[in-house]
Backbone atoms as SQL, in Angstrom:
CREATE TABLE atoms (id INTEGER PRIMARY KEY, chain TEXT, resi INTEGER, resn TEXT, atom TEXT, x REAL, y REAL, z REAL);
INSERT INTO atoms VALUES
  (1, 'A', 1, 'MET', 'N', 118.885, 57.974, 116.262),
  (2, 'A', 1, 'MET', 'CA', 117.491, 58.266, 115.968),
  (3, 'A', 1, 'MET', 'C', 117.120, 57.536, 114.672),
  (4, 'A', 2, 'THR', 'N', 115.998, 56.874, 114.679),
  (5, 'A', 2, 'THR', 'CA', 115.582, 56.118, 113.505),
  (6, 'A', 2, 'THR', 'C', 115.049, 57.051, 112.430),
  (7, 'A', 3, 'ASN', 'N', 115.000, 56.523, 111.227),
  (8, 'A', 3, 'ASN', 'CA', 114.496, 57.315, 110.098),
  (9, 'A', 3, 'ASN', 'C', 113.040, 57.728, 110.302),
  (10, 'A', 4, 'THR', 'N', 112.261, 56.851, 110.907),
  (11, 'A', 4, 'THR', 'CA', 110.854, 57.155, 111.151),
  (12, 'A', 4, 'THR', 'C', 110.723, 58.334, 112.110),
  (13, 'A', 5, 'LYS', 'N', 111.528, 58.334, 113.158),
  (14, 'A', 5, 'LYS', 'CA', 111.488, 59.433, 114.123),
  (15, 'A', 5, 'LYS', 'C', 111.948, 60.742, 113.485),
  (16, 'A', 6, 'LYS', 'N', 112.974, 60.672, 112.641),
  (17, 'A', 6, 'LYS', 'CA', 113.460, 61.868, 111.949),
  (18, 'A', 6, 'LYS', 'C', 112.378, 62.433, 111.031),
  (19, 'A', 7, 'LEU', 'N', 111.735, 61.537, 110.315),
  (20, 'A', 7, 'LEU', 'CA', 110.675, 61.945, 109.400),
  (21, 'A', 7, 'LEU', 'C', 109.513, 62.571, 110.171),
  (22, 'A', 8, 'LEU', 'N', 109.130, 61.948, 111.270),
  (23, 'A', 8, 'LEU', 'CA', 108.041, 62.462, 112.094),
  (24, 'A', 8, 'LEU', 'C', 108.399, 63.825, 112.694),
  (25, 'A', 9, 'LEU', 'N', 109.621, 63.971, 113.154),
  (26, 'A', 9, 'LEU', 'CA', 110.083, 65.239, 113.714),
  (27, 'A', 9, 'LEU', 'C', 110.093, 66.343, 112.652),
  (28, 'A', 10, 'THR', 'N', 110.583, 66.026, 111.468),
  (29, 'A', 10, 'THR', 'CA', 110.616, 66.988, 110.362),
  (30, 'A', 10, 'THR', 'C', 109.203, 67.407, 109.972),
  (31, 'A', 11, 'PHE', 'N', 108.318, 66.433, 109.866),
  (32, 'A', 11, 'PHE', 'CA', 106.930, 66.717, 109.504),
  (33, 'A', 11, 'PHE', 'C', 106.261, 67.584, 110.571),
  (34, 'A', 12, 'SER', 'N', 106.484, 67.271, 111.834),
  (35, 'A', 12, 'SER', 'CA', 105.906, 68.044, 112.940),
  (36, 'A', 12, 'SER', 'C', 106.407, 69.485, 112.923),
  (37, 'A', 13, 'LEU', 'N', 107.681, 69.663, 112.676),
  (38, 'A', 13, 'LEU', 'CA', 108.264, 71.000, 112.601),
  (39, 'A', 13, 'LEU', 'C', 107.652, 71.791, 111.447),
  (40, 'A', 14, 'PHE', 'N', 107.482, 71.144, 110.313),
  (41, 'A', 14, 'PHE', 'CA', 106.867, 71.781, 109.147),
  (42, 'A', 14, 'PHE', 'C', 105.443, 72.237, 109.469),
  (43, 'A', 15, 'ILE', 'N', 104.660, 71.366, 110.079),
  (44, 'A', 15, 'ILE', 'CA', 103.279, 71.702, 110.446),
  (45, 'A', 15, 'ILE', 'C', 103.261, 72.872, 111.430),
  (46, 'A', 16, 'PHE', 'N', 104.136, 72.835, 112.411),
  (47, 'A', 16, 'PHE', 'CA', 104.211, 73.900, 113.409),
  (48, 'A', 16, 'PHE', 'C', 104.526, 75.245, 112.763),
  (49, 'A', 17, 'LEU', 'N', 105.504, 75.264, 111.876),
  (50, 'A', 17, 'LEU', 'CA', 105.915, 76.523, 111.246),
  (51, 'A', 17, 'LEU', 'C', 104.856, 77.077, 110.303),
  (52, 'A', 18, 'THR', 'N', 104.198, 76.224, 109.553),
  (53, 'A', 18, 'THR', 'CA', 103.186, 76.703, 108.609),
  (54, 'A', 18, 'THR', 'C', 101.891, 77.089, 109.301),
  (55, 'A', 19, 'ALA', 'N', 101.609, 76.516, 110.448),
  (56, 'A', 19, 'ALA', 'CA', 100.373, 76.831, 111.169),
  (57, 'A', 19, 'ALA', 'C', 100.369, 78.268, 111.672),
  (58, 'A', 20, 'PHE', 'N', 101.527, 78.807, 111.986),
  (59, 'A', 20, 'PHE', 'CA', 101.606, 80.150, 112.542),
  (60, 'A', 20, 'PHE', 'C', 102.000, 81.208, 111.523),
  (61, 'A', 21, 'GLN', 'N', 102.060, 80.826, 110.270),
  (62, 'A', 21, 'GLN', 'CA', 102.387, 81.777, 109.220),
  (63, 'A', 21, 'GLN', 'C', 101.170, 82.661, 108.958),
  (64, 'A', 22, 'THR', 'N', 101.377, 83.958, 108.858),
  (65, 'A', 22, 'THR', 'CA', 100.258, 84.857, 108.585),
  (66, 'A', 22, 'THR', 'C', 100.044, 84.956, 107.086),
  (67, 'A', 23, 'GLN', 'N', 98.796, 84.820, 106.694),
  (68, 'A', 23, 'GLN', 'CA', 98.478, 84.967, 105.282),
  (69, 'A', 23, 'GLN', 'C', 98.316, 86.442, 104.978),
  (70, 'A', 24, 'GLU', 'N', 98.903, 86.858, 103.887),
  (71, 'A', 24, 'GLU', 'CA', 98.805, 88.262, 103.510),
  (72, 'A', 24, 'GLU', 'C', 97.514, 88.499, 102.748),
  (73, 'A', 25, 'LYS', 'N', 96.880, 89.595, 103.064),
  (74, 'A', 25, 'LYS', 'CA', 95.634, 89.986, 102.417),
  (75, 'A', 25, 'LYS', 'C', 95.924, 90.371, 100.970),
  (76, 'A', 26, 'GLU', 'N', 95.131, 89.825, 100.056),
  (77, 'A', 26, 'GLU', 'CA', 95.302, 90.165, 98.646),
  (78, 'A', 26, 'GLU', 'C', 94.292, 91.231, 98.255),
  (79, 'A', 27, 'VAL', 'N', 94.737, 92.152, 97.421),
  (80, 'A', 27, 'VAL', 'CA', 93.907, 93.255, 96.942),
  (81, 'A', 27, 'VAL', 'C', 94.034, 93.345, 95.424),
  (82, 'A', 28, 'PHE', 'N', 93.234, 94.219, 94.836),
  (83, 'A', 28, 'PHE', 'CA', 93.229, 94.378, 93.383),
  (84, 'A', 28, 'PHE', 'C', 93.663, 95.789, 93.013),
  (85, 'A', 29, 'ILE', 'N', 94.441, 95.878, 91.939),
  (86, 'A', 29, 'ILE', 'CA', 94.867, 97.188, 91.446),
  (87, 'A', 29, 'ILE', 'C', 94.653, 97.260, 89.939),
  (88, 'A', 30, 'CYS', 'N', 94.455, 98.478, 89.462),
  (89, 'A', 30, 'CYS', 'CA', 94.454, 98.751, 88.030),
  (90, 'A', 30, 'CYS', 'C', 95.904, 99.055, 87.666),
  (91, 'A', 31, 'THR', 'N', 96.395, 98.480, 86.589),
  (92, 'A', 31, 'THR', 'CA', 97.820, 98.592, 86.274),
  (93, 'A', 31, 'THR', 'C', 98.213, 99.855, 85.513),
  (94, 'A', 32, 'THR', 'N', 97.297, 100.810, 85.333),
  (95, 'A', 32, 'THR', 'CA', 97.683, 102.053, 84.664),
  (96, 'A', 32, 'THR', 'C', 98.626, 102.858, 85.555),
  (97, 'A', 33, 'LYS', 'N', 99.485, 103.658, 84.936),
  (98, 'A', 33, 'LYS', 'CA', 100.464, 104.451, 85.690),
  (99, 'A', 33, 'LYS', 'C', 99.801, 105.499, 86.571),
  (100, 'A', 34, 'SER', 'N', 98.644, 105.994, 86.152),
  (101, 'A', 34, 'SER', 'CA', 97.978, 107.059, 86.909),
  (102, 'A', 34, 'SER', 'C', 97.171, 106.542, 88.105),
  (103, 'A', 35, 'SER', 'N', 96.948, 105.241, 88.179),
  (104, 'A', 35, 'SER', 'CA', 96.166, 104.671, 89.278),
  (105, 'A', 35, 'SER', 'C', 96.935, 104.765, 90.594),
  (106, 'A', 36, 'LYS', 'N', 96.237, 105.198, 91.647),
  (107, 'A', 36, 'LYS', 'CA', 96.884, 105.402, 92.947),
  (108, 'A', 36, 'LYS', 'C', 96.214, 104.620, 94.076),
  (109, 'A', 37, 'THR', 'N', 95.219, 103.799, 93.745),
  (110, 'A', 37, 'THR', 'CA', 94.461, 103.105, 94.780),
  (111, 'A', 37, 'THR', 'C', 94.540, 101.590, 94.636),
  (112, 'A', 38, 'TYR', 'N', 94.157, 100.924, 95.724),
  (113, 'A', 38, 'TYR', 'CA', 93.952, 99.476, 95.675),
  (114, 'A', 38, 'TYR', 'C', 92.523, 99.204, 96.129),
  (115, 'A', 39, 'HIS', 'N', 92.009, 98.052, 95.768),
  (116, 'A', 39, 'HIS', 'CA', 90.617, 97.713, 96.024),
  (117, 'A', 39, 'HIS', 'C', 90.530, 96.369, 96.733),
  (118, 'A', 40, 'LEU', 'N', 89.622, 96.275, 97.694),
  (119, 'A', 40, 'LEU', 'CA', 89.439, 95.037, 98.435),
  (120, 'A', 40, 'LEU', 'C', 88.593, 94.035, 97.658),
  (121, 'A', 41, 'LYS', 'N', 87.701, 94.554, 96.818),
  (122, 'A', 41, 'LYS', 'CA', 86.807, 93.698, 96.035),
  (123, 'A', 41, 'LYS', 'C', 87.047, 93.926, 94.547),
  (124, 'A', 42, 'LYS', 'N', 87.056, 92.846, 93.800),
  (125, 'A', 42, 'LYS', 'CA', 87.236, 92.963, 92.350),
  (126, 'A', 42, 'LYS', 'C', 86.014, 93.635, 91.714),
  (127, 'A', 43, 'GLU', 'N', 84.876, 93.595, 92.411),
  (128, 'A', 43, 'GLU', 'CA', 83.631, 94.163, 91.888),
  (129, 'A', 43, 'GLU', 'C', 83.456, 95.638, 92.242),
  (130, 'A', 44, 'CYS', 'N', 84.442, 96.270, 92.846),
  (131, 'A', 44, 'CYS', 'CA', 84.346, 97.676, 93.250),
  (132, 'A', 44, 'CYS', 'C', 84.033, 98.566, 92.042),
  (133, 'A', 45, 'LYS', 'N', 83.135, 99.527, 92.246),
  (134, 'A', 45, 'LYS', 'CA', 82.773, 100.454, 91.166),
  (135, 'A', 45, 'LYS', 'C', 83.986, 101.226, 90.659),
  (136, 'A', 46, 'GLY', 'N', 84.879, 101.593, 91.562),
  (137, 'A', 46, 'GLY', 'CA', 86.086, 102.319, 91.169),
  (138, 'A', 46, 'GLY', 'C', 86.981, 101.496, 90.259),
  (139, 'A', 47, 'LEU', 'N', 87.031, 100.218, 90.485),
  (140, 'A', 47, 'LEU', 'CA', 87.872, 99.331, 89.678),
  (141, 'A', 47, 'LEU', 'C', 87.235, 99.035, 88.324),
  (142, 'A', 48, 'LYS', 'N', 85.925, 99.160, 88.246),
  (143, 'A', 48, 'LYS', 'CA', 85.217, 98.918, 86.974),
  (144, 'A', 48, 'LYS', 'C', 85.647, 99.930, 85.909),
  (145, 'A', 49, 'ARG', 'N', 86.148, 101.100, 86.345),
  (146, 'A', 49, 'ARG', 'CA', 86.577, 102.143, 85.403),
  (147, 'A', 49, 'ARG', 'C', 87.950, 101.870, 84.802),
  (148, 'A', 50, 'CYS', 'N', 88.616, 100.844, 85.272),
  (149, 'A', 50, 'CYS', 'CA', 89.969, 100.532, 84.806),
  (150, 'A', 50, 'CYS', 'C', 89.965, 100.181, 83.320),
  (151, 'A', 51, 'LYS', 'N', 90.805, 100.857, 82.557),
  (152, 'A', 51, 'LYS', 'CA', 90.909, 100.617, 81.112),
  (153, 'A', 51, 'LYS', 'C', 92.076, 99.688, 80.783),
  (154, 'A', 52, 'SER', 'N', 92.788, 99.258, 81.804),
  (155, 'A', 52, 'SER', 'CA', 93.959, 98.406, 81.632),
  (156, 'A', 52, 'SER', 'C', 93.698, 97.066, 82.316),
  (157, 'A', 53, 'LYS', 'N', 94.759, 96.358, 82.641),
  (158, 'A', 53, 'LYS', 'CA', 94.623, 95.073, 83.323),
  (159, 'A', 53, 'LYS', 'C', 94.371, 95.279, 84.810),
  (160, 'A', 54, 'ILE', 'N', 93.636, 94.350, 85.404),
  (161, 'A', 54, 'ILE', 'CA', 93.432, 94.321, 86.847),
  (162, 'A', 54, 'ILE', 'C', 94.325, 93.214, 87.383),
  (163, 'A', 55, 'LYS', 'N', 95.127, 93.571, 88.378),
  (164, 'A', 55, 'LYS', 'CA', 96.120, 92.642, 88.917),
  (165, 'A', 55, 'LYS', 'C', 95.859, 92.406, 90.402),
  (166, 'A', 56, 'LYS', 'N', 96.067, 91.169, 90.863),
  (167, 'A', 56, 'LYS', 'CA', 95.934, 90.836, 92.280),
  (168, 'A', 56, 'LYS', 'C', 97.322, 90.840, 92.903),
  (169, 'A', 57, 'ILE', 'N', 97.497, 91.637, 93.968),
  (170, 'A', 57, 'ILE', 'CA', 98.771, 91.687, 94.692),
  (171, 'A', 57, 'ILE', 'C', 98.476, 91.742, 96.193),
  (172, 'A', 58, 'THR', 'N', 99.500, 91.659, 97.000),
  (173, 'A', 58, 'THR', 'CA', 99.281, 91.748, 98.445),
  (174, 'A', 58, 'THR', 'C', 99.041, 93.201, 98.840),
  (175, 'A', 59, 'LYS', 'N', 98.289, 93.380, 99.906),
  (176, 'A', 59, 'LYS', 'CA', 98.005, 94.725, 100.417),
  (177, 'A', 59, 'LYS', 'C', 99.308, 95.417, 100.801),
  (178, 'A', 60, 'LYS', 'N', 100.206, 94.674, 101.401),
  (179, 'A', 60, 'LYS', 'CA', 101.495, 95.226, 101.828),
  (180, 'A', 60, 'LYS', 'C', 102.273, 95.770, 100.630),
  (181, 'A', 61, 'LYS', 'N', 102.297, 95.017, 99.540),
  (182, 'A', 61, 'LYS', 'CA', 103.020, 95.451, 98.342),
  (183, 'A', 61, 'LYS', 'C', 102.359, 96.691, 97.733),
  (184, 'A', 62, 'ALA', 'N', 101.030, 96.700, 97.716),
  (185, 'A', 62, 'ALA', 'CA', 100.304, 97.856, 97.175),
  (186, 'A', 62, 'ALA', 'C', 100.633, 99.118, 97.971),
  (187, 'A', 63, 'GLU', 'N', 100.653, 98.987, 99.291),
  (188, 'A', 63, 'GLU', 'CA', 100.964, 100.143, 100.137),
  (189, 'A', 63, 'GLU', 'C', 102.429, 100.554, 100.012),
  (190, 'A', 64, 'ASN', 'N', 103.307, 99.589, 99.809),
  (191, 'A', 64, 'ASN', 'CA', 104.732, 99.899, 99.653),
  (192, 'A', 64, 'ASN', 'C', 105.026, 100.713, 98.398),
  (193, 'A', 65, 'VAL', 'N', 104.183, 100.569, 97.372),
  (194, 'A', 65, 'VAL', 'CA', 104.390, 101.351, 96.145),
  (195, 'A', 65, 'VAL', 'C', 103.519, 102.610, 96.124),
  (196, 'A', 66, 'GLY', 'N', 102.936, 102.948, 97.294),
  (197, 'A', 66, 'GLY', 'CA', 102.213, 104.207, 97.415),
  (198, 'A', 66, 'GLY', 'C', 100.723, 104.162, 97.150),
  (199, 'A', 67, 'ARG', 'N', 100.159, 102.983, 96.995),
  (200, 'A', 67, 'ARG', 'CA', 98.715, 102.882, 96.765),
  (201, 'A', 67, 'ARG', 'C', 97.963, 103.070, 98.079),
  (202, 'A', 68, 'ILE', 'N', 96.774, 103.669, 97.984),
  (203, 'A', 68, 'ILE', 'CA', 95.912, 103.839, 99.153),
  (204, 'A', 68, 'ILE', 'C', 94.572, 103.152, 98.881),
  (205, 'A', 69, 'LEU', 'N', 93.824, 102.887, 99.939),
  (206, 'A', 69, 'LEU', 'CA', 92.525, 102.237, 99.801),
  (207, 'A', 69, 'LEU', 'C', 91.564, 103.137, 99.029),
  (208, 'A', 70, 'CYS', 'N', 90.819, 102.537, 98.135),
  (209, 'A', 70, 'CYS', 'CA', 89.807, 103.233, 97.331),
  (210, 'A', 70, 'CYS', 'C', 88.839, 103.992, 98.240),
  (211, 'A', 71, 'LYS', 'N', 88.519, 105.232, 97.874),
  (212, 'A', 71, 'LYS', 'CA', 87.628, 106.073, 98.681),
  (213, 'A', 71, 'LYS', 'C', 86.240, 105.447, 98.838),
  (214, 'A', 72, 'LEU', 'N', 85.747, 104.799, 97.788),
  (215, 'A', 72, 'LEU', 'CA', 84.424, 104.176, 97.860),
  (216, 'A', 72, 'LEU', 'C', 84.402, 103.058, 98.898),
  (217, 'A', 73, 'GLU', 'N', 85.442, 102.249, 98.903),
  (218, 'A', 73, 'GLU', 'CA', 85.497, 101.139, 99.858),
  (219, 'A', 73, 'GLU', 'C', 85.795, 101.634, 101.274),
  (220, 'A', 74, 'LYS', 'N', 86.588, 102.682, 101.387),
  (221, 'A', 74, 'LYS', 'CA', 86.875, 103.269, 102.702),
  (222, 'A', 74, 'LYS', 'C', 85.575, 103.803, 103.314),
  (223, 'A', 75, 'LYS', 'N', 84.766, 104.462, 102.482),
  (224, 'A', 75, 'LYS', 'CA', 83.483, 105.002, 102.935),
  (225, 'A', 75, 'LYS', 'C', 82.548, 103.865, 103.356),
  (226, 'A', 76, 'GLU', 'N', 82.550, 102.789, 102.593),
  (227, 'A', 76, 'GLU', 'CA', 81.709, 101.626, 102.902),
  (228, 'A', 76, 'GLU', 'C', 82.099, 101.010, 104.251),
  (229, 'A', 77, 'ILE', 'N', 83.385, 100.923, 104.517),
  (230, 'A', 77, 'ILE', 'CA', 83.878, 100.370, 105.780),
  (231, 'A', 77, 'ILE', 'C', 83.443, 101.251, 106.950),
  (232, 'A', 78, 'LYS', 'N', 83.585, 102.568, 106.797),
  (233, 'A', 78, 'LYS', 'CA', 83.196, 103.498, 107.866),
  (234, 'A', 78, 'LYS', 'C', 81.699, 103.414, 108.149),
  (235, 'A', 79, 'THR', 'N', 80.890, 103.257, 107.097),
  (236, 'A', 79, 'THR', 'CA', 79.443, 103.137, 107.252),
  (237, 'A', 79, 'THR', 'C', 79.101, 101.872, 108.036),
  (238, 'A', 80, 'LYS', 'N', 79.770, 100.769, 107.734),
  (239, 'A', 80, 'LYS', 'CA', 79.519, 99.507, 108.439),
  (240, 'A', 80, 'LYS', 'C', 79.948, 99.594, 109.902),
  (241, 'A', 81, 'GLU', 'N', 81.025, 100.309, 110.175),
  (242, 'A', 81, 'GLU', 'CA', 81.508, 100.449, 111.552),
  (243, 'A', 81, 'GLU', 'C', 80.528, 101.242, 112.414),
  (244, 'A', 82, 'LYS', 'N', 79.837, 102.201, 111.808),
  (245, 'A', 82, 'LYS', 'CA', 78.873, 103.021, 112.544),
  (246, 'A', 82, 'LYS', 'C', 77.607, 102.236, 112.882),
  (247, 'A', 83, 'SER', 'N', 77.296, 101.237, 112.078),
  (248, 'A', 83, 'SER', 'CA', 76.061, 100.449, 112.281),
  (249, 'A', 83, 'SER', 'C', 76.147, 99.552, 113.477);
């Protein structure tokens, strides 16, 4: 197999594998110890009350450490679903 064919095969495999990779949803959290929620929007009213740093992490990681979706955003989602 020629070098060109090897390179083309490697490149094709790379494209194939990255095309089907799922992107993880990023969310925002307040880094205080007492915070128990994550937020979908950085502009959320609940997140505006944060007195510490706001950090962007994956939704999966936030849920793995026990965070739940902010009540304000959960309510907003339910309202949109009813419309």
